[in-house]
MIMIVEX-88422 format. One record per residue: x, y, z of N, C-alpha, C, O, CB in turn; residue in three letters; residue number from 1. Coordinates in Angstrom, 1 decimal, padded with zeros to 4 digits. Glycine has a CB too. Layout:
+--------+--------+--------+--------+--------+--------+--------+--------+--------+--------+--------+--------+--------+--------+--------+--------+-----+
:   n_px :   n_py :   n_pz :  ca_px :  ca_py :  ca_pz :   c_px :   c_py :   c_pz :   o_px :   o_py :   o_pz :  cb_px :  cb_py :  cb_pz : residu : num :
+--------+--------+--------+--------+--------+--------+--------+--------+--------+--------+--------+--------+--------+--------+--------+--------+-----+
:      X :      Y :      Z :      X :      Y :      Z :      X :      Y :      Z :      X :      Y :      Z :      X :      Y :      Z :    Ala : NUM :
...
+--------+--------+--------+--------+--------+--------+--------+--------+--------+--------+--------+--------+--------+--------+--------+--------+-----+
***
This chain:
+--------+--------+--------+--------+--------+--------+--------+--------+--------+--------+--------+--------+--------+--------+--------+--------+-----+
:   n_px :   n_py :   n_pz :  ca_px :  ca_py :  ca_pz :   c_px :   c_py :   c_pz :   o_px :   o_py :   o_pz :  cb_px :  cb_py :  cb_pz : residu : num :
+--------+--------+--------+--------+--------+--------+--------+--------+--------+--------+--------+--------+--------+--------+--------+--------+-----+
:  079.9 : -271.9 :  044.0 :  080.1 : -271.8 :  042.7 :  079.5 : -270.3 :  042.6 :  080.3 : -269.4 :  042.4 :  079.4 : -273.0 :  041.7 :    Met :   1 :
:  078.2 : -270.0 :  042.8 :  077.4 : -268.5 :  042.5 :  078.2 : -267.2 :  043.2 :  078.3 : -266.1 :  042.7 :  075.5 : -268.5 :  043.2 :    Trp :   2 :
:  078.8 : -267.8 :  044.5 :  079.3 : -266.8 :  045.1 :  080.7 : -266.3 :  044.5 :  081.2 : -265.2 :  044.4 :  079.4 : -267.2 :  046.5 :    Leu :   3 :
:  081.2 : -267.4 :  044.0 :  082.6 : -267.1 :  043.3 :  082.3 : -266.1 :  042.0 :  082.9 : -265.0 :  041.7 :  083.3 : -268.7 :  042.8 :    Ser :   4 :
:  081.5 : -266.7 :  041.3 :  081.0 : -265.9 :  040.1 :  080.6 : -264.6 :  040.3 :  080.9 : -263.7 :  039.4 :  079.9 : -266.5 :  039.5 :    Glu :   5 :
:  079.9 : -264.3 :  041.2 :  079.6 : -262.9 :  041.9 :  080.9 : -262.3 :  041.9 :  081.1 : -261.5 :  041.1 :  078.8 : -262.8 :  043.4 :    Phe :   6 :
:  081.7 : -262.7 :  042.8 :  082.7 : -262.1 :  043.2 :  083.7 : -261.8 :  041.9 :  084.5 : -260.8 :  042.0 :  083.2 : -262.8 :  044.3 :    Lys :   7 :
:  083.8 : -262.6 :  041.0 :  084.6 : -262.2 :  039.7 :  083.7 : -261.0 :  039.0 :  084.3 : -260.1 :  038.6 :  084.7 : -263.7 :  038.6 :    Val :   8 :
:  082.5 : -261.1 :  038.8 :  081.7 : -260.0 :  038.5 :  082.0 : -258.5 :  038.9 :  082.1 : -257.6 :  038.2 :  080.6 : -260.3 :  038.9 :    Ala :   9 :
:  082.0 : -258.6 :  040.3 :  082.0 : -257.2 :  041.0 :  083.6 : -256.7 :  040.6 :  083.9 : -255.6 :  040.2 :  081.6 : -257.3 :  042.8 :    Ile :  10 :
:  084.5 : -257.7 :  041.0 :  086.0 : -257.4 :  040.8 :  086.2 : -256.9 :  039.4 :  086.6 : -255.8 :  039.2 :  087.0 : -258.7 :  041.0 :    Ile :  11 :
:  085.9 : -257.6 :  038.4 :  085.9 : -257.1 :  036.9 :  084.9 : -255.9 :  036.4 :  084.9 : -255.4 :  035.3 :  085.6 : -258.4 :  036.1 :    Thr :  12 :
:  084.2 : -255.6 :  037.2 :  083.2 : -254.7 :  037.3 :  082.2 : -254.6 :  036.0 :  081.9 : -253.6 :  035.3 :  083.9 : -253.4 :  037.6 :    Lys :  13 :
:  081.8 : -256.0 :  036.0 :  081.0 : -256.5 :  034.7 :  079.5 : -256.3 :  035.0 :  078.9 : -257.3 :  035.4 :  081.2 : -258.1 :  034.4 :    Asn :  14 :
:  079.0 : -255.2 :  034.7 :  077.7 : -255.1 :  035.2 :  076.5 : -256.0 :  034.5 :  075.4 : -256.2 :  035.0 :  077.4 : -253.7 :  035.1 :    Ala :  15 :
:  077.0 : -256.4 :  033.2 :  076.0 : -257.4 :  032.7 :  076.0 : -258.7 :  033.4 :  075.0 : -259.3 :  033.4 :  076.1 : -257.6 :  031.1 :    Glu :  16 :
:  077.2 : -259.2 :  034.0 :  077.3 : -260.6 :  034.6 :  076.5 : -260.3 :  036.1 :  075.8 : -261.2 :  036.5 :  079.0 : -261.1 :  034.8 :    Ser :  17 :
:  076.6 : -259.0 :  036.7 :  076.0 : -258.8 :  037.9 :  074.4 : -259.0 :  037.7 :  073.8 : -259.8 :  038.3 :  076.4 : -257.4 :  038.4 :    Ile :  18 :
:  074.0 : -258.2 :  036.8 :  072.7 : -258.3 :  036.5 :  072.4 : -259.8 :  036.3 :  071.7 : -260.2 :  037.3 :  072.4 : -257.5 :  035.2 :    Asp :  19 :
:  072.6 : -260.4 :  035.6 :  072.7 : -262.0 :  035.1 :  072.6 : -262.7 :  036.6 :  071.5 : -263.2 :  037.0 :  074.4 : -262.5 :  034.0 :    Ser :  20 :
:  073.6 : -262.7 :  037.1 :  073.6 : -263.3 :  038.3 :  072.8 : -262.9 :  039.4 :  072.4 : -263.7 :  040.2 :  074.8 : -263.4 :  038.7 :    Leu :  21 :
:  072.5 : -261.9 :  039.6 :  071.3 : -261.2 :  040.6 :  069.9 : -262.2 :  040.1 :  069.2 : -262.7 :  041.0 :  071.0 : -259.1 :  040.2 :    Leu :  22 :
:  069.7 : -262.3 :  038.7 :  068.5 : -262.7 :  038.3 :  068.4 : -264.2 :  038.9 :  067.3 : -264.6 :  039.3 :  068.4 : -262.6 :  036.9 :    Ser :  23 :
:  069.3 : -264.8 :  039.0 :  069.3 : -266.4 :  039.6 :  070.1 : -266.6 :  040.7 :  071.2 : -267.1 :  040.7 :  069.8 : -267.6 :  038.6 :    Gln :  24 :
:  069.5 : -266.0 :  042.1 :  070.4 : -266.1 :  043.2 :  069.5 : -267.4 :  043.6 :  068.3 : -267.7 :  043.5 :  070.4 : -264.6 :  044.4 :    Ile :  25 :
:  070.7 : -268.3 :  044.3 :  070.5 : -269.6 :  044.9 :  070.2 : -269.4 :  046.1 :  070.2 : -268.4 :  046.7 :  071.7 : -270.5 :  044.8 :    Pro :  26 :
:  069.7 : -270.6 :  046.6 :  069.1 : -270.8 :  048.0 :  070.6 : -270.8 :  048.8 :  071.6 : -271.5 :  048.3 :  068.0 : -272.4 :  048.2 :    Gln :  27 :
:  070.7 : -270.2 :  049.7 :  072.1 : -270.5 :  050.4 :  072.0 : -271.3 :  051.7 :  071.1 : -270.9 :  052.4 :  072.8 : -269.2 :  050.8 :    Phe :  28 :
:  072.7 : -272.4 :  052.2 :  072.8 : -273.2 :  053.1 :  073.2 : -273.0 :  054.5 :  072.7 : -273.6 :  055.5 :  073.4 : -273.9 :  052.6 :    Asn :  29 :
:  074.1 : -271.9 :  054.4 :  074.6 : -271.6 :  055.7 :  074.6 : -270.3 :  056.0 :  074.4 : -269.5 :  055.2 :  075.9 : -272.1 :  055.8 :    Thr :  30 :
:  074.7 : -269.9 :  057.5 :  074.8 : -268.3 :  057.6 :  075.8 : -267.7 :  057.1 :  075.6 : -266.5 :  056.7 :  074.9 : -267.9 :  058.9 :    Ile :  31 :
:  077.2 : -268.3 :  056.8 :  078.2 : -267.8 :  056.4 :  078.1 : -267.3 :  054.9 :  078.5 : -266.2 :  054.6 :  079.1 : -268.8 :  056.7 :    Asp :  32 :
:  077.6 : -268.3 :  053.9 :  077.1 : -267.8 :  052.7 :  076.0 : -266.9 :  052.6 :  076.0 : -266.2 :  051.6 :  076.7 : -268.8 :  052.0 :    Glu :  33 :
:  075.0 : -266.7 :  053.5 :  074.2 : -265.4 :  053.5 :  074.8 : -264.1 :  053.9 :  074.8 : -263.1 :  053.2 :  073.1 : -265.5 :  054.3 :    Met :  34 :
:  075.4 : -264.4 :  055.0 :  076.3 : -263.0 :  055.1 :  077.5 : -262.5 :  053.9 :  077.7 : -261.4 :  053.6 :  077.1 : -263.1 :  056.5 :    Gln :  35 :
:  078.1 : -263.7 :  053.4 :  078.7 : -263.1 :  052.2 :  078.1 : -262.5 :  051.1 :  078.5 : -261.5 :  050.5 :  079.4 : -264.0 :  051.7 :    Glu :  36 :
:  077.2 : -263.3 :  050.9 :  076.2 : -262.6 :  049.8 :  075.6 : -261.4 :  050.0 :  075.3 : -260.6 :  049.1 :  075.1 : -263.4 :  049.4 :    Ala :  37 :
:  075.3 : -261.2 :  051.5 :  074.8 : -259.8 :  051.5 :  075.7 : -258.7 :  051.3 :  075.3 : -257.7 :  050.7 :  074.3 : -259.6 :  052.8 :    Phe :  38 :
:  077.3 : -259.0 :  051.9 :  078.2 : -258.1 :  051.6 :  078.7 : -258.0 :  050.3 :  079.5 : -257.1 :  049.9 :  079.1 : -258.3 :  052.4 :    Tyr :  39 :
:  078.4 : -258.8 :  049.6 :  078.7 : -258.8 :  047.9 :  077.6 : -258.0 :  047.3 :  077.9 : -257.2 :  046.4 :  078.6 : -260.3 :  047.1 :    Leu :  40 :
:  076.3 : -258.3 :  047.9 :  075.2 : -257.3 :  047.3 :  075.6 : -255.9 :  047.6 :  075.4 : -255.1 :  046.7 :  073.6 : -257.7 :  048.0 :    Phe :  41 :
:  076.0 : -255.5 :  048.8 :  076.3 : -254.2 :  049.2 :  077.2 : -253.7 :  048.0 :  076.9 : -252.9 :  047.2 :  077.0 : -254.1 :  050.8 :    Lys :  42 :
:  078.3 : -254.4 :  048.0 :  079.5 : -254.0 :  047.0 :  079.1 : -253.8 :  045.6 :  079.6 : -252.9 :  044.8 :  080.7 : -255.1 :  047.0 :    Gln :  43 :
:  078.1 : -254.6 :  045.2 :  077.6 : -254.6 :  043.9 :  076.8 : -253.6 :  043.7 :  076.9 : -253.0 :  042.6 :  077.1 : -255.7 :  043.4 :    Ala :  44 :
:  075.8 : -253.2 :  044.8 :  075.2 : -252.0 :  044.5 :  076.1 : -250.7 :  044.5 :  075.9 : -249.9 :  043.6 :  074.2 : -252.0 :  045.4 :    Tyr :  45 :
:  077.1 : -250.4 :  045.4 :  077.9 : -249.4 :  045.3 :  078.7 : -249.4 :  044.0 :  079.2 : -248.4 :  043.6 :  078.7 : -249.3 :  046.4 :    Gln :  46 :
:  078.9 : -250.5 :  043.5 :  079.8 : -250.6 :  042.2 :  078.9 : -250.0 :  041.2 :  079.4 : -249.1 :  040.4 :  080.2 : -252.2 :  041.8 :    Leu :  47 :
:  077.7 : -250.2 :  041.0 :  076.6 : -250.0 :  039.9 :  076.2 : -248.3 :  040.3 :  075.9 : -247.5 :  039.4 :  074.9 : -251.4 :  040.0 :    Leu :  48 :
:  076.2 : -248.0 :  041.3 :  076.0 : -246.5 :  041.5 :  077.1 : -245.7 :  041.0 :  077.1 : -244.7 :  040.3 :  075.8 : -246.2 :  043.0 :    His :  49 :
:  078.3 : -246.5 :  041.5 :  079.6 : -245.7 :  040.8 :  079.6 : -245.5 :  039.4 :  079.8 : -244.4 :  038.8 :  080.8 : -246.4 :  041.0 :    Asp :  50 :
:  079.3 : -246.9 :  038.9 :  079.3 : -247.0 :  037.2 :  078.5 : -245.7 :  036.7 :  078.9 : -244.8 :  036.0 :  078.4 : -248.4 :  036.6 :    Leu :  51 :
:  077.1 : -245.9 :  037.4 :  076.1 : -244.7 :  036.9 :  076.5 : -243.5 :  037.0 :  076.0 : -242.7 :  036.2 :  074.9 : -244.8 :  037.5 :    Lys :  52 :
:  077.2 : -243.0 :  037.9 :  077.7 : -241.8 :  038.1 :  078.8 : -241.3 :  037.2 :  079.1 : -240.2 :  036.8 :  078.0 : -241.7 :  039.5 :    Asp :  53 :
:  079.4 : -242.4 :  036.9 :  080.4 : -242.1 :  035.9 :  080.0 : -241.9 :  034.4 :  080.5 : -241.2 :  033.6 :  081.4 : -243.2 :  035.9 :    Glu :  54 :
:  079.0 : -242.7 :  034.3 :  078.3 : -242.6 :  033.2 :  077.7 : -241.3 :  032.9 :  077.9 : -240.8 :  031.8 :  077.3 : -243.5 :  033.3 :    Thr :  55 :
:  077.0 : -240.8 :  034.0 :  076.3 : -239.4 :  033.8 :  077.7 : -238.5 :  033.6 :  077.7 : -237.9 :  032.5 :  075.3 : -238.9 :  035.3 :    Ala :  56 :
:  078.5 : -238.5 :  034.3 :  079.7 : -237.4 :  034.0 :  080.2 : -237.5 :  032.5 :  080.5 : -236.5 :  031.8 :  081.0 : -237.7 :  034.9 :    Thr :  57 :
:  080.3 : -238.6 :  032.1 :  080.9 : -238.8 :  030.7 :  079.9 : -238.2 :  029.8 :  080.3 : -237.5 :  028.8 :  081.1 : -240.5 :  030.3 :    Thr :  58 :
:  078.6 : -238.5 :  030.1 :  077.4 : -238.0 :  029.1 :  077.5 : -236.6 :  029.2 :  077.5 : -236.0 :  028.2 :  075.9 : -238.5 :  029.6 :    Met :  59 :
:  077.6 : -236.0 :  030.2 :  077.7 : -234.3 :  030.5 :  078.9 : -233.9 :  029.7 :  078.7 : -232.9 :  028.9 :  078.1 : -233.9 :  032.3 :    Lys :  60 :
:  080.0 : -234.3 :  029.7 :  081.1 : -233.9 :  029.0 :  080.9 : -233.9 :  027.5 :  081.0 : -232.9 :  026.8 :  082.3 : -234.7 :  029.3 :    Lys :  61 :
:  080.5 : -235.2 :  027.1 :  080.0 : -235.4 :  025.7 :  078.8 : -234.2 :  025.3 :  079.0 : -233.6 :  024.3 :  079.4 : -237.1 :  025.5 :    Ile :  62 :
:  077.8 : -233.9 :  025.9 :  077.0 : -232.7 :  025.8 :  077.7 : -231.5 :  025.6 :  077.5 : -230.8 :  024.5 :  076.3 : -232.6 :  027.0 :    Lys :  63 :
:  078.5 : -231.2 :  026.6 :  079.3 : -230.1 :  026.6 :  080.0 : -229.8 :  025.4 :  080.0 : -228.7 :  024.9 :  080.1 : -230.2 :  027.6 :    Asp :  64 :
:  080.7 : -231.0 :  024.8 :  081.4 : -230.9 :  023.9 :  080.8 : -230.7 :  022.6 :  081.4 : -230.3 :  021.6 :  082.2 : -231.8 :  023.9 :    Ser :  65 :
:  079.6 : -231.0 :  022.5 :  078.6 : -230.9 :  021.3 :  078.3 : -229.6 :  021.3 :  078.2 : -229.0 :  020.3 :  077.4 : -231.7 :  021.2 :    Ile :  66 :
:  078.0 : -229.1 :  022.5 :  077.4 : -227.7 :  022.6 :  078.6 : -226.6 :  022.1 :  078.4 : -225.6 :  021.4 :  076.9 : -227.3 :  024.3 :    Arg :  67 :
:  079.9 : -227.0 :  022.5 :  080.9 : -226.2 :  021.9 :  081.1 : -226.2 :  020.7 :  081.2 : -225.2 :  020.1 :  082.0 : -226.4 :  022.3 :    Tyr :  68 :
:  081.0 : -227.5 :  020.1 :  081.4 : -227.5 :  018.4 :  080.0 : -226.9 :  017.8 :  080.2 : -226.1 :  016.9 :  081.8 : -229.4 :  017.7 :    Ile :  69 :
:  079.0 : -227.1 :  018.2 :  077.9 : -226.4 :  017.8 :  078.0 : -224.6 :  017.8 :  077.5 : -223.8 :  017.0 :  076.8 : -226.9 :  018.7 :    Glu :  70 :
:  078.5 : -224.5 :  018.6 :  078.5 : -222.6 :  019.1 :  079.6 : -222.4 :  017.9 :  079.2 : -221.6 :  017.1 :  079.3 : -222.0 :  021.3 :    Ser :  71 :
:  080.6 : -223.0 :  017.7 :  081.4 : -222.6 :  016.9 :  081.4 : -222.8 :  015.4 :  082.3 : -222.4 :  014.7 :  082.3 : -222.8 :  017.4 :    Thr :  72 :
:  080.4 : -223.5 :  015.0 :  080.1 : -223.9 :  013.7 :  079.6 : -222.7 :  012.9 :  078.8 : -221.9 :  013.5 :  079.3 : -224.9 :  013.8 :    Asn :  73 :
:  079.9 : -222.6 :  011.5 :  079.5 : -221.3 :  011.1 :  078.3 : -221.7 :  010.3 :  078.1 : -222.8 :  009.9 :  080.6 : -220.5 :  010.4 :    Thr :  74 :
:  077.5 : -220.5 :  010.0 :  076.1 : -221.0 :  009.3 :  076.2 : -221.5 :  007.9 :  075.4 : -222.4 :  007.4 :  075.2 : -219.8 :  009.2 :    Asp :  75 :
:  077.2 : -220.8 :  007.3 :  077.6 : -221.5 :  005.8 :  078.0 : -222.8 :  005.9 :  078.6 : -223.4 :  006.8 :  078.8 : -220.9 :  005.0 :    Gly :  76 :
:  077.6 : -223.4 :  004.8 :  077.9 : -224.9 :  004.5 :  079.6 : -224.9 :  004.3 :  080.2 : -224.0 :  003.7 :  076.9 : -225.5 :  002.8 :    Ala :  77 :
:  080.2 : -226.0 :  004.9 :  081.6 : -225.9 :  005.3 :  082.2 : -226.3 :  003.7 :  081.7 : -227.2 :  003.0 :  082.0 : -227.0 :  006.8 :    Pro :  78 :
:  083.0 : -225.7 :  003.4 :  083.5 : -226.0 :  001.9 :  085.0 : -226.5 :  002.0 :  085.7 : -226.3 :  003.0 :  083.4 : -224.6 :  000.8 :    Lys :  79 :
:  085.4 : -227.2 :  000.9 :  086.7 : -227.9 :  000.8 :  087.3 : -227.5 : -000.6 :  088.3 : -228.0 : -001.1 :  086.5 : -229.5 :  001.1 :    Leu :  80 :
:  086.5 : -226.6 : -001.3 :  086.9 : -226.0 : -002.4 :  087.9 : -225.2 : -002.6 :  087.7 : -223.9 : -002.7 :  086.2 : -225.5 : -002.7 :    Asp :  81 :
:  089.2 : -225.7 : -002.7 :  090.3 : -224.7 : -002.7 :  090.7 : -223.8 : -003.8 :  091.6 : -223.0 : -003.7 :  091.3 : -225.4 : -002.6 :    Ile :  82 :
:  089.6 : -224.2 : -005.3 :  090.0 : -223.3 : -006.4 :  089.2 : -222.2 : -006.4 :  089.3 : -221.6 : -007.4 :  090.0 : -224.0 : -007.7 :    Phe :  83 :
:  088.3 : -221.7 : -005.4 :  087.5 : -220.6 : -005.7 :  088.2 : -219.2 : -005.1 :  087.6 : -218.1 : -005.2 :  086.1 : -220.8 : -005.0 :    Gln :  84 :
+--------+--------+--------+--------+--------+--------+--------+--------+--------+--------+--------+--------+--------+--------+--------+--------+-----+
***
């Protein structure tokens, strides 16, 4: 059951579920279950690393956009007064 839930969390790229499942790792009864868990751990690690890189890239784009907006902003207060 745990291995199935862990697979679903990896496939759906659900970092919160992965974290939750990693905090409650069960005892595995067979070598096959241990090997499967090991490979799933590796996949989860790679997925979380990729998500971290993706987040860093997105944050950099946001920071660059903010810097651009700030550089094009005029010193005066913006006005919407069309009658002056």
